[in-house]
N, C-alpha and C positions, 0 to 999 in steps of 0.2 A: 776890216772896218777901221777908219782913221778917226782919231779923237784928238783935239787940240785943247790944251789946258793952259792956264797962266795969263797974267795980264799983259798981253801984247807980246809976250815971250813965247815964241813957237817951240812946242815940244812934241816930237813924233812918238807916238806910242803904238804905231801900227806894225805892219810886217816889215821886217828889215830886208832890203833887196840884197840878193846874193849874186855875185859874179861867178859865172861859170867859165871854166877853161874852154878856150876856143870860141869865145863870143867875139862879135865884130868890134873892132877898135881896141887899141891898147890904152892903158891909162894915160899915156902921154898924149895920144891923139885926143882923147876925151878932154884933156885939160886945155887944149887949144881951141876947143869949140866955145861959142858964146855961152855965158853962164847966166842963169836966172837966180834972182835972190831967193826964190823959193827953194831952190836946191842947193843953197850954199851950206855945205856941211860944216864948214868951220864956224858957222854961226849957231849951230845946233847946241842946245844946252847939254853940257857934259854930264848932267845928272840923270839922263834917261835910263830907265830900268831895262833889264834884258827882256826879250820877247818870251812870253809864256804861253800863249794860245795861238792856235791856227784856225782860221775861219773855216767852218764846215758848211758845205752847200746845203740848201733846204732839202734837196732830194735825198741827200745822204741822211739828213736828220730824220726825214719821214721813214726811210727804210730802217733806220735804227729803232725808231719808236715802234714800228711794226714787229721788228724782231723781238724787241723786249716784251711786247704784249703777247706775242705767240709763246714766248718762253714762260711767261707768267701763267698763261692759260694751261700750257702743258704741265707746268709744275703743279697747278691746282688740281688738274685732272688726275695726274699721277698720285698726288696725295689722297684725293678722294677715293681713287681706285684701291690704293693701298689700305686706306682706312676701312673701306667696305669689305675687302678681302679679309683683313684682320678681324673685323667685327663678325663676319660670317663664320669664320672658323672658330672664333671664341664662343659665339652663341651656340653653334652646333656642338661644340665640345661640352658646353654647359648643359644643353638638353640631353646629350648622351649620358653625361655623368649623373644627372638627376634621375634619368630613367633607369640607369643601372642601379642606383641606390634604392629606388622604389622597388625594383625587382628583388634586390638582395634582402630587404627587410619586410616589404609588404606593409610597412607602417603607413597609416593615413597621412601623417605629416609629410613623409617622403613622397608619397604619391601626389599629394597636392602641390608640393614644391616642384615636382617634375611638370605638373600641369601649368604652373605659373610661369615656367620658362618658355612655354609655347606661345607664339604670337597668334593673332587671329587667323584662322584658316590654315595654320601651319601644321604639318604632320597629322592629318586627320586620323590615320590608322593608330598612331601612338596615343593620341588623345582618347580615342574610343577604348583602347585597351586599358588605359589608366582609369578612365571613368568606370569601366566594367570591373576592375579590381576593387574600386571603392564600393561598388554595389555588392559584390560577392562578400566583402568583409563586413557589410552592414553599415558602412560609413557614408555611403552615397545613395542617391535615388536611382532605382532601377530604370525609371523612365528617362532620366538624363543619359544613362549609359546606352539605352536603346536608341535614343535620338542621335547620340554621337556615332554609334555603329551605322545607323542609316545614312549618315553624312559621309561615310568613307567611300571614295570613288572605287569603282570596280576595275582596277588596273593592277598590273603585275607588281608595280612598286609598292603598293599598299596591301598586297594579298596576305603576307605573313601576319602583319599587325591586325588586319581585319579578322582573320581566322582566330587569333588569340582572343581578341575582344569578343568574338562570337562565342567562343568556348566559355569565357567567364560569364557572359550574359545568360547563356543557356544553363550554366550551373546555378546561377542565382535564381533563374526561373524554375529550377527543378526539372528541367528537360534534359535528362541524362543522355537520351538517344541523340539529340541534336548536338550536345556538347561532345559526345564521342565522335560524331561525324565530322564536326569542325576540326577536332584534334587530329583525326586521321589524315586530313588534308594538309596539316601543318608541315612545313619543311624548314629545318633549321637554316638560318641565313643571317649574315651580318652580325652586328654588335649584340643583338638580343637573342642569340641562340639559346642561352640558358633559360630565358623566359619561354621560349618555344617548347623546350623539353619539360619545363615545369607545368605549362598548360596541358601538355599531353599526359603528364603524370597525374594531375588533378582529375582530368576526365576519366582516366582508367581507374583511379582510386575510388572515386564516387560511383563508378559503374560496377564496383565489386570485383575488380581485377587487380589485387595488390601486387602480384608478381610483376606484371607489366608496369604498374605504377612505380615500382622500385627501380626497374631498369631506367626509366625516363628520369626519375628523381636523381639517380646517381649521375646521369648524363648532365643534368642541370648543375649539380654540385661540382662536377668535374670542370665545367666551364668557369664557374664562379666559386672556387674553393673557399670554404669558410663562411659563405653567405648564410646567415641564420635561417632565412626562409626556405632555401633549398635543402639545407641540412635537416631541418625539421620535417620536411616532406619525405626525405630518405628514411628518417626514424619511424614515422607513421606507417609508411609503406612496408618497411621491414617487420614492424610489429604485427600488422594485419596479415602479413604473409607467414607469420608464425615464428619469427626470429626476434624475440623480445630482448635478449641479451645484445644482439647486434644493433638493435634500435637504440638501446641505452648507451652503447659504446659510441655510436655515431654522434650522440648529443654531447659527449664529453669534450669534443674538439671545438666547441663554439661557446659563445658567451652564455653561461647558464642562466643569467638574469634577463636575457632578452625575452620579450613576450612570446614570440613565436616558438622559442625553445621551451619555455614554461608550458605553453599550450601542448606541444608534442609530448613532453615528459608526463604531463598530467594524464593525457589520453592513453599513453603506452602503459603506465603503471595501473591505471584504472582497468584497462583491458586484461592485464596480467594478474590482477588481484594482488598486487604487491604494495607494500607500504610506501608512503611518500607522495602518492597521487593527490591527496587532499591538500598537502602543503604546497605543492606546485600550483594547484588550482587556486588556492587562497592568494598566493603571490601574483598569479596572473590577474585575478579579479582586482587586486589592489594596484596594479601597474597602471600608471597614467596613460601609457601609449597603447594599451590593449584595445582591440576593436570590439564592437558589439558582438560579433560572432564568437570571438574568443571569450568574452565575458559570459555569454550564454553557455558555452561549453564548460567554463569554470564552475558555473552554478550547477550544471548537470553532474560534474564530477563530485562536487560537494554532496549532492543528493545521493549519488551512487554510493559514496563512502558511508553516508548515514544508513542507507539500506543494508549494506553489508554488515554494519555494526548492529543491525536489528532495530534501529531507531526509525520505525515506520512513520510516526507522526512528523518527525523532523525532516525526513526525506520528502514527504509529501508537501510539507510547508515550504521547503526550499524550492521545490519545483513550481509551486504556485506563486512564487515571488515575482517581482517586476522583471528580473533577469532570468527567470526560469522558463516555464512552459509558455508564458505569454510573450516572450522575446526570443523565440526560436530563430536560428540563423536562416536567412532566405535560401530556399532551395535545398537545404541540408536534410535529406531524408533520414540519414542515420540518427541524427539528433532526435527526431520524433519517435523513431523506433525505440531508442534507448530510454526516452521519457516514459513511453508506454511500459517498458520492462520494469522500470523502477516503481511505477504506480502499481503494477501487478504484485511486485514484491511487498508493497505497502498495503496490499489488500483492497485497493480501489479499482475494481474491475471496470466499472462504468466509465470513469474518467480516462482510464487507459484505452478503452475502446474509442472514446471520443478523440483522443490525442492522435490517432492514426486514421481517423475517418476520411475516406476519399483518397488516401495515400496509395498510389500505384507503384512508385519506385521503391526498391528494396535498399538502395543506398550502398555505402561502402562495405557493409557487413551483411550479406544475404542470409547468413546463418542466424543472425540476431532477429531479422524479420521473420524467419521461419519459426523460431522459438516463441516469439510474441504471438504469432498467429495460432500456434499449437496451444499455448496457454489460454488464450481467449476461447479457443474451441473447447478446451477441457472445461472451462467455467460455463460455457453456453450450450454447446451441442453434446458434450459428453466425452468419455475417454476414448471411444473408438475413433471419433473424428480427430481427436488430438493425436492419437497414434498414427493415423493416416498422414497428417501433416509432418509429424516427426520422422516418418520414414524417408523424407526427402532432405532432412537436416543432418549435417555431419555429427558424428557421435562425440560431441564435446561434453565436458563434465556437467554444464548446466542443462544441456539437452538430455543427458542421462537421468538427471534428477527429475526432469519433466516426464520422461518415460516411466520412471518408477512411480510417480504420482498418478499417472494415467492407469497403470496396471493396478495400483492400490484401489483406485476408484472402481475399476471393473471387476474387483474381487479376485485378483490373481496375486496373492501375497508373495509367492515364491519368485515370480518374475520381478515384482517390485523390489524385493530385498536384493536381488542380483544387480539391478540397475543402480540402486543406492550404493551398494558396495563398490561397483566400478567407478561411480562418480567420486567416491571418497578417496580414491587412490591418486587423484590429480592434485597438483600443487594449488594451494589456496582454497580447495573445496572439501578438505577432509572433515572439518567440523560440520559443515552443512549436510554432507552425505551421511555421516555417522548419526547426526541428530534425526534425520529423516528415517533412518533405519531403526532408531530407538522408538520413535513414535509408532512405527509399523509394528514392532515387537510388542509394544504395550497394548495396541488394539487387538493383537492376536492372543493376548494373555501370557506371552512368554516374558515374564517379568525379569527373570535372571538375565536374559540376553538384552532386554531393554535397559536395565541398569548398567550393564557393562558398556554398551554403546554410548549411553548418555554420559557416563563418566569420561570416556575417551573424547567425546565431543567437547566437554568442558575443559579439557587440559589446556587448550589454546585460547578458549573464549569463556573464561569462568563466570562472566557476568552478562554474556550475550542474552538479551531478553528471550528470543525465540528458543534458544537451546536450553536455557535454564527452565523455561516453562515446560518443555518436553521432559527434561530430567526430573522435575518435580512430579509430573504425572507417572513417570516410571518408578520413582522411589516410594510414593504413597501406595498403600498404607503401611507397608512393611518398614520403611525407614522415614517415617513422616517427620521426625525431628530434624534429620539431616536435610530433608527437602525444604523444611521451613527456613533453615539456616541459609540454604542456597538462594531462596526467593528473597529473603530480607537483605542479603548482601548485594544481590543484583538491583533491588529496589533503591539501595543507597546511591547507586550510579544512575539509575533510570527511574526516578520516583513516580513518574506519571504513566509508565508503560502498562497498558491494560492487561497484557499477558502475564506480567509479573504480579499484578494485583490479584488476578484470578488464581495464579499459582499459590500465592500466599494464603488466600482464602481456602483453597482446597487442602493445603497442608494443615491449616488450623482445623478444618472440618475432620480430617483424618485423625487428628489428635483429640477429637471430641471436645475441643474448646469452643463450645457452641456460641457463647456471647461474642467472643472475638471473631469467630467465623462469620456470624451474621453481619457484623460491622464491616468485615473485610469484603464480603460479597456486595454490600451496599456501596462501598468505595469503587469496586470494579464496575458496578452497574452505572455509576456516574459516567464512566467511559463507554460502556456498552449498554445503553438503555433498552435496546431491542433484543438483547441476548436472552433467549427463552431459558436456557440451562441455568444461567446465573439467577434469574428470578426464582426458578424452582429450587435451586440449592439454597438460596437465601431463605426461602420459605421453610425448607426442611430444617435448616439450622435454627431458625426462630422457633419452630414447633418444638424442637428438642430443648431449646433454651427456656421454654415456658412462656413464650410470647405469642399467644394464639392470634391476636389481632394483626401483628406484623406478618405472621406466617400466612394468614388468610389473604392478606393484601398481596403478598408476593406470589402465592399460588394462583390467585385470580389474574394477576398480570401475566403470568406465564401462559395460562390457559386461554387468555384473550388473544394471544399471539399464536399459540399452537394447541388447539383443543385436545389433541391426543398425546401430548408430551407425557411420557411414562412417569417421570419423577413428579411432575406437577400434579398429574391425575392421582397417583397413589398418595402423594403427600397431602393433598387436599382431602382425599378420602379418609386417610388415617386421622387427620385433624378433626374431621366431622364425627368420626366414630368416637374419638377420645372425648370430644365435647358433647357427645350425645345429640348432635345435630343430624339425626338419622334421616330425616326427610331430604336434607341436602345431599347426604351420602347416597341415598337411593337414586338420585338423578345421575350420579356418576358410576353406579354399579356396572351397568352394561359396558361402558367404555373401559372400566378397570378390568372386567372379566375378559375383555378381548385382548388384553395385553399378555405378552409371553415373557417368561424369565424375569418376573418382577420380584422374586425373593420370597422367602418363607414369611417374613414380617407382614407382607401385604396379604398373603393367604390367611394368616391368622386374623388380621384385621377384618377381612371379609367374613370370616366365621363369626367373630365377635359382633360384627354388624348384624348378621342374621338373627342372633339371639336378642340383641338390643331392639331390633326392628320388629320382632315377633314374626319372623318369616316361617317358622315351623318347618313343615315337610319340604317346602320349596327351597328353603335355605339349606336343609339337611342334604339335598342332592348336590348342591354346590360344594359343601364341606366334604362330602364323601369323595367327590372328584378330586379335591385338593389332596386328601389323604392318599388317594390312589396314584395320582400323577406326580406328586411331590415326594412320595415315599415317606409319608408322615403317619402311617398307621400306628406307630409306636408312640405318638405324641399324646401325652395324657390330657393336655388342655383341649386338643381337638376332640378327644373322646368325651370329655365333659360337655363340650359345646354340642356335639351330636345328641347326647342324652337330653340336654336342655331343649333342643329343637324337637325332639320326640315328645317331650312333655307338652310343648306348645301344639304339637300335631295330634295330641290326645292318644299317643301310642305309649301308654303308661308302663306296661310290662316290659317292652323292649328297652324303655328308658332305664328301668331298674337294672337290667343286665349290663347296659352300657356304663352306668355309674360304677358298677362293680368292677368292670374292666379298667376304668380310669383309676380306681383305687389301687388295683394291682400294679398299674404302671407308675404309681407314685403320687397320685392326687391325694389331697388332704382327706384322711379317713372320716373326720368329724363332718366335714362339708358333704362328703359322699353319703354318709349315713342320713343326714338331714334331707338331702336330695331324694334319696330312695324313700324316706318317710313321706315326703310330699307326693311322690308318684303313687305310693300305696294309698294315700288319703284321697287323691283325685280319682283313683280307680275304685274307691269305696271299700278298701280293705283296711279297716281300722286297726285290727289286731296286728297286722304286719307293720303298719305305720307306727304303732305304739312301740313295737320291738325296736325299730330303727331309732326312735327317739331315745330309748334307753341306751342304745349303743352310743349315740352321740353324747349323751350326758356322761356316760362312763368314760368316754374317750377324752372329754374335756374337763374331767374332774380335777380339782386342785385341793391339796391338803388344807383342811381347816376352812374351806370356803365353798361357795356355790359354784357348780360347774359352769364354765364359760358359755356352753350351749344353751343354758337355761334362759338366757335373755336374748338369744339369737333371733332376729326377725323371722327367719324362715321357720324356726322351731315354733314360734308363736303362731305363725300362719298355719302350720301343720295341725297344731292343737285346735285352732279355730275351724279348720276344715273337718276335723273329726267331730267337733260339736255341731257344725252345720249338717253333717251327714246324719247325726242323731236327732236332728230337729230342734236343737237348743240354739235358736237363732240369736238370742240375747247374748249368750256366752260367746258365740262365734263373733258377734259384733265387737264385744269387749276385747277379744284376742286380736282382732284386726286393728283396733285402735291402739292397743299396746304395741303392736308391730310397727305401726306408723309413727308412734312416738320414738321407737328405737331407730327407725330409718325413715325419715320423712320422704314421701313420694314413692315408697316401695309399691310397685305395681301389683305384686302378688297379694299384698295386704289390702290394697285398694279394691281389687276384684272381690276378695273375700267380703269386705265391708259392703260393696255394692250388692252382692248376692244376699247377704243377711238383711239389708234394708229392703230389698224387693220382697223377701219373705215376710217382712213385718210391715209392708205397705208404706215404707219410707221412700224418700226421693233419692234414687241412686245415681242421678245424672252426674254430679261432680265426681263421685267415686269411680264411675265408669270411664269418664274422660281421663281421670288420673291413671286408671288401669291400662288405658290405651296409649299412655304416654311412654317416654323413653327414660332410661333403658329398660329392656325386658317387657316390651308391650305384650299384653295378654290377648291372644286371639279370641277367647271367650268374651272379652269386653267388646271386641269388634262386632260379634254377633248380637249382643244385647243393644249396642248403639245402633246397629243397622235396623233392628226390629223397631226401636223407638222412633228412628228417623223415617222409616218407610221408604217408599220408592222415590226418594229424592237423590240428587247427586251425592250428598254426603252418605246417605244410607246405602246407596249402591256401591260406593267406594269401600265402605266398611265390609259389606257382604263379600266383595271380591277379595279383600284381604283375608277374611276368615277362610274362604274356600281355598285360597292359595296356601294357607298355613296348615290346613287339615286334610284328611282323607275323606273318602266317600262315606265312611261309617262314623264320621264325627257327629257329635251330639246335635248340632244345629245345621248340619249340612243340607238337609232337605229344605228347611225353612229359608236358608240363605240362597239356595239355588232358585227357589220359587221367587224370592224377592228380585233376584237378578233378571229373571225372565220378565217380571213386571216392568223392571227398569228398561229392558230392551224394547218392550211393547210400547211404552210411553215415550 
């Protein structure tokens, strides 16, 4: 392109012509040709610049532009492709790293981080597995995991992850059969081979096959060495396979503070009954990264530790907390079986039964399920059913203790003792086995063996509530002071334990500290308000402490719950006899008589009751049986009682002989002389009666004073009887009144007064009713009252009592029989 510039001065700035060699015309020739001013070179401005550009044709320019555009497009495409490739591999690496971290720890945060790396629709199998891991840990919704699993395509590329997800979902659902089937089809492949082995291990573990679970767990740990989650599964599988030391050793090589490691350590130590499990559980519960499943197990380990320490109320309270029974891990059958076992140890049978209601799976520890079923059978169906279940359970120490308990219930103490002894030989079970043996020996009356075993049990557990309570029972009454010391020392550690409160009360009772004992029993009853034995023992302690009102209340509370309880029956009977509430005592007599092995005290009380009630000959038969069956023929008191009943039965001469036998056995000679004097007087033999009065006066004579017997109520009654027999009714009445002054309410004096009044046409009604009162009701008064009442319910009742107290030859027998016949006719 040519450009001219300057004012009239031509300046060429275009392309400079070039002469090429061999061109037509030489320079000279050219100079000779005509010249144009346009091409006069000598007129060209000498200031022209050198040529710097060459003109490019448009076609070339178009081709250049096209080439540049293509290059730019290719560069952009190459850059995009490079960026996509780089992004793809970086993203894939991030997904893989996050998924591996999730598998190594199982932490919810790591699992969610792995899920966050996945794009929409990306890696559906991995997504399903991660969601299922959250559901199994209790951190995610099972429905979400199920939906994610349903979205996984059924192709070979997703098969491994789909099967892992199915395994976790089935475990969370509690479907161990489907979990095992899915795990069986798993084949280790690709980056997540450790997770494949771990899923297989979990399925085998929860299906109760710890040996296979251990093999798979070691495979997972071998692929991802040092990963806490896989190492924890190795430890758990080893412990359940019986290698506790190996389990603990495996846990030494990883972070001891990791939640999954704390979880495994707590369970291993709990299962082995070794110290440290509760500390690991506490640390696990406090860890911010622990899952709901781990927290539920941490709570359970705490409850288990409390139950081993004998703290039943704390164990039950922990289980019923928000993280206990109410927050059981999804699908974890073993957790529910263990909850039931702890509740059984705490004495809560019904809640234990409810905890496993509808549970078909046995879980990771089939032997645990067997023991729980046997225990429930023992409490429900009986010992034979329990032994049948236990025959299918391995002979572990806890199973042996259950066997012993079942044999003890079925009345086979030798077999029970052997089972307890075998159980006590195992690590961690010595105290429990020895204590059970001590309780058995106590119940069998072998107190020496009981004391020996109880002391051995306390060597390692000196304040354990259950063992201390058994030791106290073994030590009383022979070593009641030591027993009380044990109970009080244990109460200092466990002030609210009901067993220790009972043990303390029983020790005080054995020491005959009645006031302290009744207060201690009352404290125990605050914990066990339905305990019949405690009510009865409190009543007996109150009776002995001179608190009849409290005693009666306690006995009645016991009898309302158990009408045939021996201690409550006999205690209430004794109380009624002592307080002369003999009508109440009479309502209990048949039940008391039906008891066996109630002790001599109760037999004596029955005998005293008969005298006080005026039973006469019917009571004498009962007393004679007591003397015969209890070997009490040499008991002077019973001889006296038999003689008194013979007096009531109008067998006067046999009564004289029986009083003499009692005197020879050591009974008070003055009392016996007065008794014989009364028998003679009632028999109408005044001379013999007078002789016995003289014997009594001489036997009670004191130097320089009147004989003590001179003012004795019975002596005054005897003299009044003699006067009555002689027809001196006024004198008889005066003696009766003097006797009543000396002993108000005396029934013998009241009968004498009534008979004197009847002879003098006075009103004997009040005196007769007093004579029919307690103690020492007079059968003759029954006859007089029956005659006066006639064929009325009251008269018939008095007639019946008279006939029961006397024989066919009694003075009023015919009249009373006739009255009863009239009563029957009307």
